[in-house]
Every structure is written in structure tokens, then in C-alpha cells.
N, C-alpha and C positions, 0 to 999 in steps of 0.2 A: 780662766774661758768664759765667753759671754754666753750669755742665757740665750733661747732659743727665740727668735723675733716673731710678734704676731702680727702677722701682714693685716691685718684686719682693724687692729688698734692703732698700727703706723698712721695709714689712711687715713683715718679721723683724727689722731693727732694733728697731722699735718693740714689740718682745716678742709679736708677736699668736701666732707658730709657730716652730718652730725648724725646720730644712731637712728634719730626719728625718721630722716632723709633716705636713708642705708633701709630703714625698715619697709618704707613705703614703696619703694624702689625696687626692692627684691622680691615683696611680698612674703616677707617673714614677719612673724610679731615681734614687737618694740621688746620682749621680755626676753626673745633667743638671740636676736642680735647684740643685746646688752653682755649675755651669757658669751656669746664670741668673740665681741671686743674685748672683753678681760680674760680670755683665755678658759673660762672653766668649760665649755664647750667647744669640741672640735665639729666641722659641718659634713655631711655626707656628699657624696659628688652633686645631687641634683642642687641642693643647697649652695655647697661651692660655685655651682655653675650661674645659679642666681645671683648669687655674690660678683662674679665677675663678671654676668652683664650691667648689673647695677652701679658698678664701678668703670664700667666701660673698660674692662680687660687689665685697672690697673692692681687688682688683685687678684691675677689668675688662679683657676681650678689648683695649678700646678704649685701654690702656693702656700698650699696648707701641709704636703707631703713634708715629710719630716727631714728629710733630705735639703727641701727647699728652705724648711727653717735653721738651719746650721751654720754656724759662721766657723771659716777656719781660721786657725790660730795663728797662722802663716800663710803666704801664695805658696811655701811648696808641700805645705804638709796638707792630708787630706780632713776634711771639715770635722769638726768633733759636736758631739751633741751633752 
């Protein structure tokens, strides 16, 4: 079984933006963005909306729900977390 993915970590790792760029674009503190990227914090709805806007929709609000982060173990089975 795979671990849940962090949509913001993936966005940064793929080189779309740095943590500093995300902080500036979203209006969030750099240290808070770092905690979101590492997964030690999860955003509230307003913060998730700011991230969605800063990423041009690449990391939507819905990406932060637990079900969206689960990966199915096979196409025929439901997602597991």
C-alpha cells in the first residue's frame, strides 16, 4: 500500500515553484508553507483556496481532502489510506 501523497510537495518537487515563490504568491508565511510542503501541517479551507489560486489551480482545494490523497491498490478496489 502506498502512502498518501502531498499535493503541494509534488508541485514543488516537479519544479513549478519554490517554497518562497509559493509563500509570496499565496500571502502565507514562508515557514508555514514549509510545514505544508513537508506535511507537518494541513491547510484550512481559506489557506487551501489561497494555495489553489497561487498554483493556478494545479493544487486545488479538493486535493487536501483525505480521499483525494489515497491511492487505489488496484483499479477494481477502493482507495486505501
